[in-house]
C-alpha positions in Angstrom: 1.4 5.0 -6.9 0.9 4.1 -3.8 0.0 5.6 -1.1 3.1 7.3 0.0 3.1 10.2 -2.8 0.0 11.6 -0.8 0.9 10.6 2.4 4.2 12.4 1.9 2.8 15.5 1.0 0.2 16.1 3.4 2.2 15.5 5.9 4.7 17.1 4.9 2.9 20.4 4.0 1.4 20.0 8.2 4.2 20.7 9.0 5.1 24.2 6.7 2.6 24.9 8.3 2.9 24.1 12.1 6.2 25.5 12.4 4.4 29.1 11.1 3.5 29.3 14.8 0.5 31.3 12.8 -3.1 30.1 14.3 -5.2 30.0 10.8 -1.9 28.2 9.8 -2.1 25.8 12.4 -5.8 25.0 12.5 -4.5 24.2 8.1 -2.2 22.1 9.2 -4.4 20.3 11.6 -6.7 19.8 8.9 -3.5 18.7 5.8 -2.4 15.9 9.6 -5.6 14.8 9.1 -6.5 14.4 6.0 -3.2 12.1 6.2 -4.4 9.9 8.6 -7.3 9.4 5.8 -5.1 8.2 3.3 -2.3 6.2 6.4 -3.1 6.0 10.7 0.9 6.2 10.4 -0.1 10.3 10.4 -1.0 9.4 14.3 2.5 9.6 15.0 3.1 13.1 13.5 0.8 14.2 15.7 2.1 13.2 18.4 5.6 14.6 17.2 3.7 17.8 18.0 2.6 17.5 21.6 5.5 16.2 22.7 8.0 18.9 20.8 5.2 21.2 22.0 6.1 20.1 25.8 10.6 21.0 24.6 8.9 24.4 23.8 10.5 26.4 26.1 7.0 27.9 26.0 5.1 28.8 28.4 2.0 26.1 29.7 -0.5 28.5 28.4 0.9 29.0 25.0 1.2 25.1 24.6 -1.7 24.4 25.5 -3.4 27.0 22.7 -0.7 25.8 20.0 -2.2 22.2 20.6 -6.3 23.2 21.7 -5.7 25.3 18.0 -3.6 22.0 15.7 -6.2 19.2 17.1 -9.2 21.6 16.4 -7.7 21.7 12.8 -7.6 18.0 13.2 -11.4 17.2 14.6 -12.3 19.8 11.5 -11.5 16.8 8.4 -12.1 13.8 11.2 -15.6 15.1 11.8 -16.5 16.2 8.0 -15.1 13.7 6.4 -16.3 10.7 9.0 -19.5 12.2 8.2 -19.4 11.7 4.7 -18.5 8.9 4.4 -21.3 8.2 7.4 -24.1 9.7 5.1 -23.2 7.1 1.9 -21.8 4.0 4.4 -23.8 3.6 7.2 -20.7 3.8 9.0 -18.0 6.4 10.4 -15.3 5.9 9.0 -12.7 8.2 8.4 -9.1 6.5 8.3 -7.7 3.7 6.2 -9.7 0.4 7.9 -6.6 -2.3 7.0 -5.0 -2.3 10.2 -6.5 -5.9 11.1 -5.0 -7.5 8.2 -2.1 -5.5 9.0 -1.6 -6.7 11.7 -2.6 -10.5 11.1 0.3 -10.6 9.0 2.7 -10.0 11.2 1.3 -11.7 14.4 0.9 -15.8 12.6 2.7 -19.1 12.8 3.9 -17.9 9.7 5.4 -14.0 10.2 8.5 -13.3 9.4 8.8 -9.4 9.9 7.8 -8.7 6.2 5.2 -9.1 4.2 3.7 -12.3 3.7 0.3 -13.2 2.9 0.5 -17.2 3.3 -0.9 -16.9 6.6 -4.6 -15.9 3.8 -3.9 -19.1 2.6 -6.3 -21.8 2.9 -5.7 -24.1 6.1 -4.3 -20.5 8.4 -6.5 -18.8 10.6 -6.5 -16.3 8.6 -8.2 -17.6 5.8 -12.1 -16.7 5.2 -14.8 -19.0 3.3 -16.5 -16.6 0.4 -14.6 -13.6 1.2 -17.0 -11.5 -1.6 -20.3 -12.0 0.6 -18.9 -11.0 3.7 -18.3 -7.2 4.6 -14.8 -5.8 4.9 -16.3 -5.0 8.8 -17.3 -9.2 9.2 -13.8 -9.4 8.0 -11.8 -7.1 8.9 -13.2 -8.6 13.3 -12.1 -11.9 12.6 -8.4 -10.8 11.3 -8.0 -8.6 14.8 -9.2 -11.4 17.0 -7.0 -13.4 15.4 -4.2 -11.6 15.6 -4.7 -10.5 19.4 -5.2 -14.4 20.0 -2.0 -15.4 18.9 0.4 -12.5 20.5 -1.6 -13.4 23.7 0.0 -17.1 22.9 3.2 -15.4 21.5 4.4 -12.0 23.2 8.1 -13.2 23.0 7.9 -14.0 18.8 6.0 -11.2 18.6 8.5 -8.9 20.5 11.5 -10.9 18.7 10.6 -9.9 14.8 10.9 -6.1 15.7 13.8 -6.0 14.6 13.8 -8.3 11.4 10.7 -5.1 10.7 14.0 -2.6 10.8 15.7 -4.6 8.8 13.0 -5.0 6.0 12.5 -1.6 5.7 15.7 -0.1 6.0 18.6 -3.0 4.1 17.8 -2.0 0.5 16.0 0.3 -0.6 14.1 -0.7 -4.7 11.3 -0.2 -4.6 10.5 2.2 -6.4 13.5 1.7 -9.0 11.6 -1.9 -10.1 8.4 0.1 -10.7 9.9 2.8 -12.3 11.4 0.6 -14.7 8.4 -1.2 -15.0 10.1 -4.5 -13.6 7.8 -4.5 -10.5 8.3 -8.7 -10.3 11.7 -8.3 -9.7 13.8 -6.5 -7.1 17.1 -6.5 -6.1 16.1 -8.9 -3.1 15.0 -11.8 -5.1 18.1 -10.8 -7.0 20.7 -11.6 -4.9 18.6 -14.6 -3.4 18.1 -16.6 -7.1 22.3 -16.3 -6.5 22.6 -17.7 -3.2 20.6 -20.3 -3.5 21.6 -21.1 -6.4 18.2 -20.7 -7.9 17.8 -21.5 -12.1 14.7 -19.4 -12.2 16.3 -16.8 -14.8 16.9 -13.4 -14.1 14.5 -10.3 -16.0 13.2 -13.4 -18.2 12.4 -12.5 -22.0 14.0 -9.7 -21.7 17.1 -8.0 -23.6 20.8 -8.3 -22.1 21.0 -4.5 -22.7 18.0 -4.1 -20.3 19.3 -6.3 -17.5 22.1 -4.5 -17.7 20.8 -1.3 -17.2 19.3 -2.9 -14.1 21.5 -3.1 -12.5 24.1 -0.7 -12.7 20.8 1.3 -11.7 20.2 -0.7 -8.8 24.1 -0.2 -7.5 24.3 3.7 -8.0 20.8 4.2 -6.4 21.6 1.7 -3.7 25.0 3.9 -3.3 23.3 6.9 -3.0 20.6 5.6 -0.5 22.9 3.6 1.9 25.6 6.8 1.9 22.5 9.1 3.2 21.4 6.4 5.4 25.4 6.9 6.9 25.7 10.7 7.2 22.0 11.3 8.9 23.5 8.3 11.7 26.3 10.4 11.3 25.1 13.6 12.3 22.9 12.2 15.1 25.4 10.7 16.4 27.7 13.4 16.8 25.5 16.4 16.7 22.9 15.0 18.7 22.4 18.0 21.8 22.2 20.7 19.2 19.6 18.8 17.3 17.7 18.0 20.3 17.2 21.8 21.0 16.4 23.1 17.0 12.5 22.6 17.0 12.3 21.5 13.5 15.2 18.6 13.7 13.4 17.7 17.6 10.4 17.3 15.6 11.8 15.2 12.8 13.1 13.2 15.2 10.1 12.4 16.9 8.1 11.9 14.0 10.0 9.1 12.7 11.3 7.3 16.1 6.7 7.3 16.8 6.7 6.6 13.0 8.7 3.5 12.9 7.8 2.0 16.6 4.0 1.8 15.0 5.1 0.4 11.9 7.0 -3.0 14.7 3.6 -3.7 15.3 2.7 -5.3 11.9 5.6 -5.6 9.4 8.5 -4.1 8.0 8.5 -3.0 3.7 10.7 -1.4 1.9 8.3 1.4 0.5 7.6 2.2 4.1 10.4 4.4 5.2 10.4 7.4 2.7 8.5 9.8 4.9 11.9 9.1 7.2 14.0 9.2 4.2 12.8 12.5 3.8 13.4 13.9 6.8 16.9 12.3 6.7 18.0 14.8 3.8 17.0 17.6 6.1 20.1 16.5 8.8 22.3 15.0 6.1 22.1 18.3 3.6 23.6 21.3 5.7 26.1 17.9 6.8 27.4 17.9 3.4 27.8 21.7 3.7 29.4 21.3 6.7 31.6 19.3 5.5 32.8 20.4 2.4 33.2 24.7 4.3 35.1 22.7 7.6 35.8 19.8 7.1 33.9 18.7 10.0 30.6 16.9 10.4 29.9 19.1 13.6 27.4 21.6 13.0 25.9 24.7 14.4 22.5 24.3 14.0 20.1 27.6 14.3 17.6 27.3 16.9 
C-alpha cells in the first residue's frame, strides 16, 4: 500500500482520457495528471511526454497549441484548488510531495550507492539533524537540499557515474510486491543472494516453517521468470519495431513517458518499486508481440497508427 497503486491509477487514467482527443476529456486528463503529480512528482514526466508527443502528432500548429492549452488548463485547475486548500490549512501553497530533498541527498553523499541508503542521516553524517521533531519540514528539507547541491557541485563525476547503478537497482530484480504480499517485508531476493554469496550465517526467514521458506523461494523463482520474460520481450519488441512504434501515437507516448520518467529517477536513487509504471507500460508493447509470434511466428509487428 505504497504510492505506486494510486499513482499508476491516476497516470493511466490520464493517458486514457488524453487519447480520446476530446476537449472535456483532455481537461479531465490534465486534472488526473496533476493529481498524480500530487502523489509523486514523477508525474511531470508524463506532462513532458504529452507535450513532445503533440509535436510529433502530425497535427497543425494551431491544433497542437489548442491541445496543449486545454491539457495544461486541467492541470492548473487541480494545482490551484489543491494548493489553495493546503495554503488555507497550513499557510503554504503545496500541491505535490515535498520529499525531493530527502531522495536527492540519499543519491548525493559519500556513502551513495545508487540504491536507497539512509546512512547519510545518521549522526556524524551530512544529513543528520539534531532534535528533528523541533524543526519544521521546510527547515529540514532546505538544509538537506543545500547539502545535496553542495555535494553534487564538488563530486559531479561520481554523481553521474552512479546513474547506471540506479537503473540496475530498478530493473535487476522484482521482489518488492512478492515479499509484502507474503508479509515477509524484511526479506527479499537480494538479501537472500547476498547472504549466500557472502556466506553469512544469518538465518533465512528465521522462526518460519520450512514449508513457508520453500514456497517463498518457488514463488520468487516463478515470479522472476515471468518478470525477466516481460523485460526481454519488451527489448525485442522495441529493437525490431522501433520505426513502427515511433509512428504509433499510443506507443510513442508510452516510450516518451518511460524515457523521461527513468531520467528523472536517475537524479535520485533506484528502487525496485519505482519501475512499476514502466513495467505496466511495457505490457502494452508486449501483448501484440506475443500474439503476433503465435500467429505469424515473427516479432515484427504492424501496429495501427
